[in-house]
Backbone as ProteinMPNN parsed JSONL, in Angstrom:
{"seq_chain_A": "MDMNAVFDEFPIIKSDRFILKKIDANHLEDVFEIYSNDKVFEYCGIIPKHNKETVKSMIGHFERDFNKKSRVKWGIFTHVESDKLVGIIEAFDFNQKVNMVTIGYFLAEAHWGKGIATEAVKALVRFLFHEVNVNRIQAEVMPPNEISKKVLIKNGFVKEGTLRQATVWSGKGVVDLEIYSILKNEYKNE", "coords_chain_A": {"N_chain_A": [[84.017, 94.058, 109.61], [84.634, 91.748, 106.976], [87.074, 89.358, 107.356], [87.199, 86.944, 105.759], [86.292, 86.994, 103.146], [88.001, 88.528, 101.795], [90.276, 86.792, 102.423], [89.808, 84.232, 102.833], [89.777, 82.273, 100.371], [91.409, 83.229, 97.04], [90.327, 86.605, 95.906], [88.837, 87.258, 93.204], [88.315, 89.591, 91.081], [85.817, 91.84, 89.016], [85.9, 93.882, 86.14], [84.489, 96.207, 83.984], [86.341, 96.507, 81.439], [88.646, 94.789, 82.757], [89.819, 92.236, 84.463], [90.824, 91.467, 88.159], [93.148, 89.524, 89.22], [95.375, 86.781, 90.966], [98.641, 86.954, 91.352], [101.109, 85.083, 89.659], [104.16, 83.229, 89.115], [104.401, 82.82, 86.307], [103.949, 85.102, 85.427], [105.874, 86.233, 85.848], [107.963, 88.043, 83.914], [106.041, 90.384, 82.914], [105.726, 91.476, 85.612], [108.461, 91.764, 86.16], [108.952, 93.907, 84.296], [107.451, 96.117, 85.27], [108.318, 96.654, 88.027], [111.042, 97.077, 87.586], [111.055, 99.661, 86.351], [112.094, 102.47, 86.662], [110.366, 104.995, 86.463], [107.468, 104.26, 87.57], [107.994, 103.891, 89.934], [108.548, 106.2, 90.697], [106.491, 108.164, 92.633], [106.537, 106.424, 95.164], [106.822, 104.507, 97.733], [108.592, 102.381, 97.014], [111.625, 100.867, 96.255], [112.943, 100.363, 93.16], [113.31, 97.339, 91.5], [115.725, 95.632, 90.013], [116.694, 92.996, 89.157], [116.045, 90.237, 87.95], [115.862, 87.976, 89.405], [115.504, 88.858, 92.02], [112.712, 89.785, 92.029], [111.413, 87.857, 91.078], [111.268, 86.126, 93.416], [109.671, 88.15, 94.872], [107.289, 87.443, 93.982], [106.844, 84.99, 95.242], [106.7, 86.286, 97.836], [104.018, 87.633, 97.848], [102.14, 86.023, 97.918], [103.322, 84.824, 100.675], [102.17, 87.078, 102.163], [99.454, 87.33, 101.509], [98.475, 84.779, 102.79], [99.477, 85.323, 105.287], [97.318, 86.766, 105.956], [97.725, 90.033, 105.509], [98.07, 91.106, 103.441], [97.032, 91.678, 99.986], [97.534, 91.509, 96.706], [96.636, 92.272, 94.019], [96.788, 91.355, 90.255], [96.072, 93.194, 88.026], [94.306, 92.498, 84.987], [93.458, 92.399, 81.298], [90.354, 91.942, 79.864], [90.473, 90.829, 76.955], [93.515, 90.122, 76.742], [93.847, 87.959, 78.732], [95.948, 86.876, 80.287], [97.942, 89.021, 80.192], [99.721, 91.014, 82.137], [98.873, 93.783, 83.243], [99.131, 95.988, 85.522], [99.144, 96.41, 88.809], [97.249, 95.938, 91.936], [96.442, 96.832, 95.56], [95.603, 95.747, 98.703], [96.236, 96.51, 102.129], [97.123, 96.742, 105.351], [95.129, 96.135, 107.318], [92.591, 97.322, 109.251], [91.213, 96.144, 111.933], [89.719, 97.054, 113.853], [88.96, 99.645, 113.739], [87.663, 99.697, 111.391], [89.303, 99.955, 108.784], [90.676, 100.058, 105.685], [94.223, 100.261, 103.599], [94.698, 100.878, 100.252], [96.603, 100.985, 97.336], [98.528, 101.309, 94.216], [99.722, 100.466, 90.671], [101.077, 100.899, 87.262], [101.982, 99.141, 84.904], [104.303, 101.481, 82.834], [103.588, 101.347, 80.018], [100.842, 101.269, 80.3], [99.876, 103.666, 80.527], [97.867, 106.135, 81.421], [95.27, 105.26, 80.133], [93.159, 105.022, 81.499], [92.947, 102.993, 83.845], [94.01, 102.584, 85.652], [92.019, 103.966, 87.191], [89.277, 102.569, 86.917], [90.172, 99.972, 87.556], [90.739, 100.861, 90.659], [88.09, 101.389, 91.245], [86.567, 98.815, 91.027], [87.939, 97.406, 92.884], [86.916, 99.449, 95.065], [84.627, 98.851, 95.417], [83.984, 96.148, 95.725], [85.742, 95.825, 97.933], [84.073, 97.608, 99.801], [81.481, 96.231, 99.573], [81.52, 93.235, 99.693], [83.889, 92.478, 101.809], [82.809, 94.439, 103.638], [83.887, 97.052, 104.778], [84.535, 100.128, 106.354], [86.066, 102.468, 105.641], [88.07, 103.61, 103.349], [91.074, 104.011, 102.515], [93.905, 106.022, 101.281], [97.158, 106.878, 100.569], [99.382, 109.308, 99.54], [101.831, 110.815, 97.218], [102.288, 114.137, 97.742], [103.348, 115.508, 95.059], [102.298, 113.77, 92.958], [99.951, 114.029, 90.798], [98.202, 112.418, 88.986], [97.696, 110.163, 90.388], [96.39, 111.426, 92.547], [93.88, 112.09, 90.926], [92.853, 109.296, 90.319], [91.834, 108.964, 92.527], [90.241, 110.832, 92.925], [88.139, 110.468, 90.957], [86.934, 108.455, 91.665], [85.354, 108.941, 94.138], [86.93, 109.861, 96.649], [88.323, 112.081, 98.664], [90.383, 114.554, 99.455], [92.055, 114.57, 102.777], [94.234, 115.593, 103.954], [97.813, 116.614, 104.275], [100.101, 114.942, 106.163], [102.597, 115.725, 107.37], [106.095, 115.551, 106.416], [105.84, 112.737, 107.779], [106.526, 110.111, 107.551], [109.097, 107.434, 106.268], [109.759, 106.734, 103.137], [111.362, 104.245, 101.016], [113.925, 104.614, 99.659], [113.353, 107.337, 99.343], [113.608, 108.263, 101.772], [112.811, 110.778, 104.457], [109.315, 111.661, 104.03], [106.42, 113.975, 102.81], [102.514, 113.33, 103.15], [100.02, 112.553, 101.573], [96.964, 112.38, 102.394], [94.088, 110.676, 101.147], [90.674, 109.879, 101.477], [87.563, 107.598, 101.419], [84.465, 106.787, 102.263], [82.057, 104.29, 103.41], [79.244, 105.253, 103.485], [79.81, 107.124, 101.872], [79.982, 106.336, 99.282], [78.919, 105.786, 96.208], [77.807, 103.747, 93.674], [78.234, 103.492, 90.777]], "CA_chain_A": [[84.971, 93.802, 108.288], [84.505, 90.462, 107.204], [88.481, 89.282, 106.529], [87.088, 85.925, 105.285], [85.32, 87.765, 101.928], [89.272, 88.814, 101.22], [91.663, 85.786, 102.972], [89.375, 82.173, 102.241], [90.405, 82.275, 99.016], [92.206, 84.631, 96.405], [88.925, 87.243, 95.502], [88.69, 87.534, 91.574], [87.133, 90.526, 91.009], [86.16, 91.73, 87.488], [84.928, 95.065, 86.029], [83.768, 95.799, 82.239], [87.365, 96.166, 80.916], [89.485, 94.18, 83.5], [90.025, 91.32, 85.726], [91.54, 91.206, 89.102], [93.048, 88.206, 90.194], [96.335, 86.114, 91.308], [99.519, 87.087, 90.153], [102.198, 83.818, 90.138], [105.088, 82.878, 88.595], [104.308, 82.433, 85.177], [103.831, 86.654, 84.938], [107.4, 86.982, 85.968], [108.347, 88.855, 83.169], [104.991, 91.666, 82.998], [106.387, 91.87, 86.894], [109.515, 92.587, 86.309], [108.851, 94.814, 83.737], [106.695, 97.053, 86.177], [109.134, 96.505, 89.147], [112.447, 97.482, 87.162], [111.014, 100.843, 85.866], [112.347, 103.55, 87.633], [109.556, 105.936, 86.373], [106.416, 103.774, 87.872], [107.847, 104.122, 91.365], [109.076, 107.796, 91.549], [106.247, 109.013, 93.672], [106.035, 105.104, 95.675], [107.989, 104.052, 98.781], [108.951, 100.783, 96.943], [112.409, 100.736, 95.367], [112.557, 99.489, 92.077], [114.101, 96.054, 91.524], [116.665, 95.651, 88.554], [117.157, 92.028, 88.991], [114.674, 89.51, 87.904], [115.23, 86.647, 90.737], [114.812, 89.45, 93.635], [111.278, 90.189, 91.51], [110.481, 86.077, 91.151], [111.341, 85.861, 94.893], [109.065, 89.087, 95.796], [105.966, 87.233, 93.502], [106.587, 84.565, 96.309], [106.188, 87.216, 99.119], [102.808, 88.247, 97.348], [101.466, 84.705, 98.841], [103.504, 84.611, 101.678], [101.541, 88.108, 102.704], [97.806, 86.946, 101.321], [98.723, 83.407, 103.341], [99.118, 86.047, 106.315], [96.461, 87.768, 105.951], [98.247, 91.077, 105.75], [98.313, 92.097, 102.17], [96.583, 91.673, 98.798], [98.055, 92.264, 95.504], [96.175, 91.426, 92.569], [97.467, 91.923, 89.182], [95.045, 93.678, 86.882], [94.737, 91.63, 83.777], [92.258, 93.086, 81.039], [89.8, 91.001, 79.604], [91.18, 90.866, 76.049], [94.317, 89.245, 76.955], [94.053, 87.571, 80.143], [97.1, 86.969, 81.24], [98.992, 90.088, 80.143], [99.317, 91.663, 83.146], [99.261, 95.501, 83.055], [99.265, 96.904, 86.802], [99.152, 96.103, 90.29], [96.395, 96.808, 92.85], [96.869, 96.018, 96.371], [94.678, 96.039, 99.771], [97.003, 96.292, 103.131], [96.626, 97.507, 106.808], [93.578, 95.606, 107.222], [92.477, 97.758, 110.919], [89.629, 95.449, 112.189], [88.687, 97.862, 115.216], [88.278, 100.95, 112.854], [87.053, 99.022, 109.998], [89.603, 100.674, 107.638], [91.782, 99.568, 104.702], [94.556, 101.187, 102.834], [94.936, 100.699, 98.586], [97.757, 101.373, 96.708], [97.98, 100.579, 92.703], [100.913, 100.747, 89.897], [100.73, 100.19, 86.268], [103.659, 99.46, 83.632], [104.151, 102.538, 82.098], [103.151, 101.578, 78.378], [99.314, 101.18, 79.863], [99.269, 104.769, 81.526], [96.822, 107.485, 80.222], [94.074, 104.983, 79.714], [91.652, 105.179, 82.434], [92.785, 101.448, 84.202], [93.93, 102.554, 87.665], [90.567, 104.481, 87.559], [88.597, 101.533, 86.723], [90.373, 98.923, 88.909], [90.346, 101.326, 91.849], [86.973, 101.62, 91.315], [85.985, 97.569, 91.2], [88.096, 97.242, 94.334], [86.31, 100.143, 96.062], [83.049, 98.174, 95.109], [84.443, 95.039, 96.438], [85.808, 95.884, 99.739], [82.297, 97.874, 100.6], [80.085, 95.402, 99.451], [82.011, 92.055, 99.803], [84.457, 92.988, 102.849], [82.326, 95.483, 104.084], [84.774, 98.073, 105.35], [83.869, 101.257, 106.524], [86.76, 103.427, 105.288], [89.08, 103.166, 102.574], [92.51, 105.235, 102.068], [95.287, 106.099, 100.199], [98.14, 107.583, 101.212], [99.663, 110.382, 97.997], [103.019, 111.871, 97.824], [102.215, 115.542, 96.918], [103.602, 116.028, 93.718], [101.776, 112.758, 92.222], [98.937, 114.581, 90.551], [97.841, 111.751, 88.586], [97.528, 109.38, 91.012], [95.323, 111.931, 92.957], [92.75, 112.117, 90.236], [92.449, 108.524, 89.982], [91.177, 108.647, 93.48], [89.06, 111.509, 93.189], [87.001, 110.294, 90.202], [86.298, 107.586, 92.897], [84.978, 109.873, 95.197], [87.996, 110.055, 97.777], [88.615, 112.969, 99.134], [91.795, 114.814, 100.849], [91.512, 115.021, 104.041], [94.848, 116.299, 104.825], [98.755, 116.271, 104.501], [101.003, 114.436, 106.98], [104.324, 116.703, 106.906], [107.228, 114.635, 107.041], [105.429, 111.864, 108.9], [106.763, 108.757, 107.183], [110.224, 107.241, 105.875], [109.575, 105.994, 102.152], [112.224, 103.567, 100.875], [114.443, 105.238, 98.35], [113.038, 108.83, 99.202], [113.556, 109.344, 102.973], [110.93, 111.627, 105.186], [108.194, 112.403, 103.186], [105.393, 114.092, 102.765], [101.985, 112.113, 102.038], [98.347, 113.369, 101.563], [95.793, 111.243, 102.953], [92.782, 110.412, 100.664], [89.819, 108.41, 101.9], [86.631, 107.77, 101.371], [83.617, 106.41, 103.619], [81.153, 103.634, 103.158], [78.339, 106.216, 103.525], [79.812, 108.378, 100.814], [80.239, 105.648, 98.148], [77.815, 105.909, 95.026], [77.936, 102.51, 93.38], [77.758, 103.464, 89.83]], "C_chain_A": [[85.121, 91.95, 108.286], [86.004, 89.653, 106.054], [87.608, 87.724, 105.781], [86.784, 85.819, 103.839], [86.827, 87.897, 101.545], [90.004, 87.209, 101.419], [90.829, 84.416, 102.592], [89.988, 81.587, 101.358], [90.868, 83.386, 98.327], [90.753, 85.228, 95.895], [89.579, 87.491, 93.825], [87.826, 88.732, 91.952], [87.52, 91.314, 89.534], [85.212, 93.415, 87.587], [84.777, 94.981, 84.577], [84.91, 95.475, 81.342], [88.618, 94.901, 81.182], [89.274, 92.943, 84.79], [91.299, 91.547, 86.785], [92.043, 90.179, 89.458], [94.394, 88.255, 90.634], [97.482, 86.378, 90.663], [100.546, 85.686, 90.5], [103.624, 83.841, 89.093], [105.48, 83.13, 87.034], [103.719, 84.558, 84.582], [105.006, 87.422, 85.775], [107.919, 88.223, 85.125], [107.579, 90.228, 83.063], [105.506, 92.117, 84.58], [107.284, 92.474, 87.099], [109.606, 94.049, 85.312], [108.477, 96.206, 84.607], [108.028, 97.443, 87.561], [110.537, 97.064, 88.765], [111.958, 98.882, 86.791], [110.991, 101.879, 86.791], [111.069, 104.715, 87.956], [108.171, 105.458, 87.353], [106.827, 104.079, 89.483], [108.767, 105.344, 91.759], [108.44, 108.507, 92.561], [105.871, 107.916, 94.659], [107.241, 105.265, 96.829], [108.378, 102.975, 98.609], [110.375, 101.125, 95.935], [112.66, 99.839, 94.057], [113.687, 98.145, 92.016], [114.312, 95.838, 90.202], [116.998, 94.156, 88.588], [116.225, 90.927, 89.441], [114.592, 88.173, 88.942], [114.776, 87.602, 91.811], [113.061, 89.442, 93.328], [110.34, 88.639, 91.732], [110.784, 85.891, 92.427], [110.251, 86.91, 95.739], [107.479, 88.448, 94.972], [105.554, 85.901, 94.948], [106.083, 85.067, 97.647], [104.661, 87.377, 98.996], [101.662, 86.996, 98.3], [101.913, 84.481, 99.884], [102.184, 85.712, 103.029], [100.167, 87.65, 102.506], [97.688, 85.48, 102.359], [98.368, 84.446, 105.357], [98.042, 86.884, 106.985], [96.881, 89.321, 106.008], [98.27, 92.043, 104.879], [97.495, 91.388, 100.908], [96.927, 92.075, 97.497], [97.453, 91.388, 94.853], [97.111, 92.282, 91.426], [96.131, 92.188, 88.288], [95.544, 93.199, 85.31], [93.919, 92.16, 82.938], [92.043, 91.597, 79.997], [90.105, 90.35, 78.276], [92.596, 90.036, 75.953], [94.562, 88.907, 78.243], [94.875, 87.338, 80.752], [98.27, 88.08, 80.852], [98.388, 90.758, 81.413], [99.82, 93.656, 83.208], [99.33, 96.405, 84.59], [99.239, 96.178, 88.037], [98.055, 96.824, 91.07], [96.51, 96.296, 94.268], [95.624, 96.808, 97.695], [95.968, 95.916, 100.878], [96.518, 97.26, 104.185], [95.295, 97.42, 107.026], [93.281, 96.192, 109.031], [91.292, 97.376, 111.106], [89.074, 96.471, 113.049], [88.458, 98.827, 114.766], [87.827, 101.024, 111.541], [87.425, 99.64, 108.909], [90.65, 99.244, 106.817], [92.382, 100.743, 104.113], [94.95, 100.079, 101.651], [96.122, 101.507, 98.497], [97.645, 100.465, 94.891], [99.11, 101.054, 92.186], [100.805, 100.238, 88.66], [102.562, 100.163, 85.194], [102.901, 100.48, 83.02], [103.377, 102.416, 80.71], [101.584, 101.448, 78.89], [99.497, 103.03, 80.931], [98.534, 105.339, 80.87], [95.655, 106.649, 79.968], [92.891, 104.491, 80.488], [91.877, 103.684, 83.119], [92.987, 101.62, 85.466], [92.866, 102.843, 88.079], [89.685, 103.421, 87.567], [88.961, 100.256, 87.622], [90.319, 99.332, 90.388], [88.751, 101.134, 92.301], [86.171, 100.127, 91.849], [86.834, 97.32, 92.338], [87.4, 97.809, 95.522], [85.121, 99.185, 96.354], [82.905, 96.788, 95.974], [85.141, 94.916, 97.986], [84.526, 96.668, 100.241], [81.676, 96.821, 100.725], [80.391, 93.954, 100.083], [82.777, 92.048, 101.459], [83.795, 93.425, 103.939], [82.81, 96.162, 105.365], [83.742, 99.395, 105.236], [84.2, 102.412, 105.735], [87.868, 102.795, 104.253], [90.069, 104.183, 102.175], [93.618, 104.971, 101.256], [96.32, 106.977, 100.672], [99.026, 108.153, 99.73], [100.773, 111.182, 98.555], [102.393, 113.375, 97.169], [102.091, 115.685, 95.532], [103.045, 114.886, 92.838], [100.33, 112.884, 91.795], [98.096, 113.687, 89.822], [97.029, 110.841, 89.188], [95.886, 109.985, 92.302], [93.726, 111.753, 92.12], [92.252, 111.016, 89.989], [91.937, 108.702, 91.329], [89.833, 109.944, 93.366], [88.114, 111.577, 92.431], [86.322, 108.873, 90.569], [85.306, 108.007, 93.9], [85.557, 109.739, 96.682], [88.104, 111.551, 97.947], [89.915, 113.389, 99.901], [91.224, 115.66, 101.482], [93.125, 115.774, 104.833], [96.28, 116.187, 104.535], [99.32, 115.942, 106.104], [102.053, 115.073, 106.659], [105.267, 115.651, 107.387], [107.219, 113.679, 108.186], [106.023, 110.889, 108.54], [108.144, 108.699, 106.251], [109.71, 106.427, 104.372], [110.822, 105.32, 101.715], [112.558, 104.281, 99.69], [114.102, 106.976, 98.512], [113.256, 109.262, 100.67], [112.079, 109.751, 103.644], [110.895, 112.162, 103.848], [107.001, 112.821, 103.479], [103.934, 113.247, 102.675], [100.9, 113.343, 102.349], [97.525, 112.175, 101.588], [94.451, 111.702, 101.921], [91.709, 109.331, 101.331], [88.495, 108.276, 101.34], [85.707, 106.437, 102.075], [82.542, 105.679, 102.804], [79.581, 104.433, 102.773], [78.232, 107.252, 102.258], [79.848, 107.646, 99.432], [78.95, 105.674, 97.491], [78.403, 104.718, 94.246], [77.314, 103.246, 91.873], [78.101, 102.818, 88.81]], "O_chain_A": [[85.517, 91.173, 109.155], [86.084, 89.458, 104.842], [87.69, 88.062, 104.6], [86.954, 84.745, 103.262], [86.989, 87.077, 100.641], [90.21, 86.55, 100.401], [91.459, 83.552, 101.982], [90.652, 80.556, 101.464], [90.795, 84.492, 98.862], [89.967, 84.385, 95.463], [90.714, 87.871, 93.539], [86.949, 88.841, 92.81], [88.615, 91.472, 88.996], [84.429, 93.915, 88.394], [84.896, 93.921, 83.963], [84.837, 94.518, 80.571], [89.273, 94.292, 80.336], [88.596, 93.014, 85.815], [92.461, 91.75, 86.43], [91.302, 89.611, 90.26], [94.893, 89.37, 90.788], [97.536, 86.122, 89.461], [100.661, 85.348, 91.678], [103.785, 84.798, 88.336], [106.57, 83.53, 86.626], [103.246, 84.936, 83.51], [105.108, 88.578, 86.186], [108.246, 89.277, 85.671], [108.277, 91.241, 83.104], [105.682, 93.331, 84.673], [107.373, 93.444, 87.851], [110.247, 95.053, 85.624], [109.187, 97.211, 84.563], [108.433, 98.583, 87.79], [111.198, 97.529, 89.693], [112.94, 99.573, 87.063], [110.071, 102.144, 87.566], [110.775, 105.202, 89.047], [107.736, 106.42, 87.987], [105.94, 104.499, 90.225], [109.481, 105.477, 92.753], [109.046, 109.263, 93.319], [104.815, 108.202, 95.223], [108.26, 105.954, 96.779], [108.632, 102.275, 99.59], [110.144, 101.65, 94.846], [112.528, 98.616, 94.102], [114.801, 98.188, 92.539], [113.437, 95.824, 89.336], [117.896, 93.999, 87.761], [115.766, 90.655, 90.55], [113.58, 87.525, 89.209], [113.797, 87.305, 92.495], [112.248, 89.153, 94.206], [109.246, 88.372, 92.231], [110.159, 84.846, 92.611], [109.954, 86.706, 96.916], [106.463, 89.012, 95.377], [104.463, 85.814, 95.512], [105.289, 84.491, 98.391], [104.012, 87.259, 100.035], [100.723, 87.204, 99.068], [101.118, 83.82, 100.552], [101.646, 85.383, 104.086], [99.583, 87.565, 103.586], [96.522, 85.203, 102.641], [97.493, 84.278, 106.206], [97.939, 87.439, 108.079], [96.127, 89.923, 106.771], [98.397, 93.255, 105.051], [97.412, 90.178, 101.12], [96.507, 93.191, 97.189], [97.536, 90.161, 94.909], [97.801, 93.296, 91.531], [95.325, 91.31, 87.98], [96.59, 93.392, 84.69], [93.12, 92.758, 83.658], [92.801, 90.724, 79.575], [90.012, 89.125, 78.361], [92.708, 89.272, 74.995], [95.43, 89.493, 78.891], [94.759, 87.532, 81.962], [99.426, 87.919, 81.243], [97.22, 90.995, 81.719], [100.847, 94.334, 83.202], [99.633, 97.596, 84.515], [99.394, 94.969, 87.866], [97.878, 98.038, 90.969], [96.72, 95.083, 94.255], [95.041, 97.892, 97.658], [96.835, 95.14, 100.477], [95.786, 98.239, 104.041], [94.461, 98.324, 106.964], [93.73, 95.519, 109.959], [90.321, 97.975, 110.643], [87.877, 96.727, 112.919], [87.483, 99.316, 115.335], [87.647, 101.984, 110.793], [86.613, 99.981, 108.049], [91.079, 98.141, 107.158], [91.827, 101.832, 103.97], [95.34, 98.923, 101.82], [96.547, 102.386, 99.246], [96.997, 99.483, 94.526], [99.713, 101.926, 92.811], [100.43, 99.066, 88.648], [103.59, 100.811, 84.996], [101.708, 100.594, 82.737], [102.619, 103.312, 80.338], [100.817, 101.506, 77.93], [99.063, 103.133, 82.078], [98.459, 105.117, 79.662], [94.762, 107.34, 79.478], [91.954, 103.766, 80.153], [90.867, 102.997, 82.962], [92.374, 101.026, 86.353], [92.429, 102.33, 89.11], [89.165, 103.408, 88.683], [88.125, 99.645, 88.288], [89.981, 98.542, 91.27], [88.333, 100.816, 93.414], [85.372, 100.13, 92.786], [86.071, 96.753, 93.12], [87.211, 97.234, 96.594], [84.788, 98.852, 97.491], [81.961, 96.46, 96.693], [85.0, 94.066, 98.865], [83.976, 96.177, 101.227], [81.293, 96.394, 101.814], [79.606, 93.5, 100.915], [82.073, 91.541, 102.333], [84.024, 92.989, 105.067], [82.424, 96.013, 106.524], [82.76, 99.657, 104.541], [83.396, 103.196, 105.231], [88.394, 101.689, 104.379], [89.742, 105.157, 101.498], [94.069, 103.952, 100.734], [95.925, 107.968, 101.286], [99.273, 107.301, 98.876], [100.887, 111.85, 99.582], [102.097, 113.426, 95.975], [101.059, 115.92, 94.903], [103.41, 115.078, 91.678], [99.494, 112.094, 92.233], [96.936, 114.088, 89.913], [95.888, 110.605, 88.792], [94.894, 109.37, 92.695], [92.686, 111.365, 92.654], [91.163, 111.104, 89.423], [90.812, 108.301, 91.03], [88.673, 109.781, 93.745], [87.192, 112.361, 92.658], [85.422, 108.315, 89.943], [84.494, 107.216, 94.38], [84.864, 109.555, 97.683], [87.844, 112.153, 96.905], [90.42, 112.712, 100.796], [90.512, 116.655, 101.347], [93.158, 116.322, 105.935], [96.288, 114.961, 104.424], [98.984, 116.623, 107.073], [102.463, 114.943, 105.505], [105.236, 115.043, 108.457], [107.991, 113.605, 109.141], [106.299, 110.35, 109.611], [108.407, 109.673, 105.545], [109.2, 105.332, 104.61], [111.732, 106.015, 102.168], [111.736, 104.562, 98.817], [114.655, 107.771, 97.752], [113.137, 110.459, 100.936], [110.917, 109.366, 103.513], [111.641, 112.698, 103.029], [106.371, 112.213, 104.344], [104.127, 112.241, 101.993], [100.89, 114.412, 102.961], [97.531, 111.205, 100.831], [93.933, 112.819, 101.927], [91.972, 108.163, 101.616], [88.336, 109.182, 100.523], [86.192, 105.337, 102.343], [82.102, 106.154, 101.757], [78.929, 104.092, 101.787], [77.288, 107.887, 101.786], [79.743, 108.357, 98.433], [77.923, 105.588, 98.164], [79.632, 104.73, 94.18], [76.119, 103.531, 91.791], [77.435, 102.894, 87.778]]}, "name": "protein", "num_of_chains": 1, "seq": "MDMNAVFDEFPIIKSDRFILKKIDANHLEDVFEIYSNDKVFEYCGIIPKHNKETVKSMIGHFERDFNKKSRVKWGIFTHVESDKLVGIIEAFDFNQKVNMVTIGYFLAEAHWGKGIATEAVKALVRFLFHEVNVNRIQAEVMPPNEISKKVLIKNGFVKEGTLRQATVWSGKGVVDLEIYSILKNEYKNE"}
């Protein structure tokens, strides 16, 4: 795993319709729109934030986590409106011994059902396999989150199984998680 490809400088990833790039304080309103919507985090281990100051400090945490080389949060922006944040996608739990990483993503509700998450995941997977040289990418999904499962399956991920009552997610208590993954040798760069 080439950690320098991720953390030397903030990586910018492009797809046909979107650009994944750094979120900064200028995007506060868009980040707040996402994080203050309870529906967005219905199936996530994140508690919605209804205080703009809290969200503002969170944006600083994105930078801190990047500098600590523990997590990267990209904003998903359209090529048409290059400063309009429509979602967030992240890579975290970089396990160098196993050569794997976990990803997650969420979109502003106004942008659901437009293929954005599918295309953003595709671009991130391509980056992680080709530039970072990871061997395994995984995602954790709450069993009722059918839409997220479809995004992963469209990108070649397979369901490995369910971890029953295996973790505590903020605001949700102890939850089951389904694990989806894709290995580099299974990856088809379409």
